[in-house]
C-alpha atoms as one frame of an Amber mdcrd trajectory, in Angstrom:
protein
 -13.056  -5.434   1.927 -11.977  -8.386   0.111  -8.890  -9.116  -1.882 -10.535
  -8.127  -5.223 -12.060  -5.141  -3.448  -8.430  -3.659  -2.442  -7.321  -4.326
  -5.923 -10.118  -2.458  -7.522  -9.307   0.247  -4.895  -5.645   0.287  -6.024
  -6.245   0.456  -9.427  -7.977   3.477  -8.934  -4.726   5.204  -7.539  -3.444
   4.753 -11.184  -0.037   3.594  -9.842   1.561   0.667 -11.538   1.737  -2.561
  -9.761   1.909  -6.413 -10.540  -1.780  -7.487 -10.355  -0.585 -11.125  -9.950
   1.629 -10.500  -7.228   0.685  -7.150  -5.677   2.539  -7.897  -2.265   5.847
  -7.745  -3.841   7.716  -6.439  -7.067  10.760  -8.377  -8.023  13.954  -7.039
  -8.188  14.328  -7.576 -12.045  11.134  -5.724 -12.447  12.022  -3.137  -9.570
  15.194  -2.291 -11.629  13.340  -2.028 -15.305  10.594   0.502 -13.980  10.344
   4.045 -13.303   8.988   5.526 -10.082   6.460   5.772  -8.781   4.967   2.238
  -8.604   3.668   0.309  -5.703   2.947  -2.670  -4.053   0.288  -3.527  -1.223
  -0.277  -6.040   1.572  -3.622  -6.992   2.801  -3.070  -8.823   6.431  -5.462
 -10.121   8.895  -5.170  -8.750  12.450  -7.369 -10.641  14.927  -8.247  -8.752
  18.411  -8.189 -11.016  21.306  -9.032 -10.135  24.771  -9.203 -12.288  27.872
  -8.415 -15.310  25.829 -11.541 -14.766  23.277 -11.466 -13.988  19.610 -13.384
 -10.380  19.714 -12.703  -8.843  16.441 -11.159  -9.566  12.908  -9.410  -6.564
  11.243  -7.916  -6.474   7.900  -5.180  -4.229   7.611  -3.801  -2.766   4.224
  -0.258  -1.264   3.695   0.502   0.206   0.448   4.063   1.082  -0.303   4.957
   3.462  -3.160   8.495   3.577  -4.409   9.502   7.112  -5.419  12.802   8.869
  -6.265  11.479  11.977  -4.099  10.193  12.083  -0.518   6.920  13.200  -1.650
   5.333  11.963  -4.632   3.092  13.504  -6.635   1.085  10.155  -7.061   0.214
  10.607  -3.355  -2.422  13.454  -4.225  -4.732  10.258  -6.223  -3.806   7.760
  -3.364  -5.461  10.078  -0.961  -8.253  11.311  -2.811  -9.037   7.364  -3.380
  -8.830   6.684   0.095 -10.654   9.871   1.212 -13.662   8.848  -1.357 -14.018
   5.542   0.410 -13.706   7.383   3.752 -10.692   5.665   5.179  -8.242   6.920
   7.553  -4.505   6.071   7.131  -1.361   6.690   8.690   1.755   8.013   6.527
   5.259   7.141   6.949   8.441   7.058   4.628  11.851   5.573   4.455  14.748
   5.776   2.186  16.177   2.420   0.828  19.680   3.079   0.394  20.023  -0.312
  -1.862  17.207   1.030  -4.334  18.019   4.541  -4.275  14.535   5.309  -3.675
  11.720   6.572  -1.289   9.241   4.201   0.163   6.102   6.126   0.884   4.071
   3.717   3.454   0.335   3.997   3.819  -1.200   1.965   6.496  -4.882   1.569
   7.205  -7.669  -0.710   8.481 -10.272  -1.794   5.840
């Protein structure tokens, strides 16, 4: 997927994110937003074997910030990912400084 395709995919999730800087939310914005909101990062992962480049994979990490460990917004996220036939790994962590949960989806696109 290209950056634009990922942006369109994330828009369909109907969770607020900064379209100009989707990979982070500034501290000032984070304090003024009410959860849930999200950020995402698209990174290139290259697979090497025997000193040769075999495969280029893009990894998408979606972080949903929520005031609960399981967010109602997750249902929409999972529906969008399933509609695209994407598989993900979900994890979560509590961020003490923000007093918010970060629900993390990692997937290859």
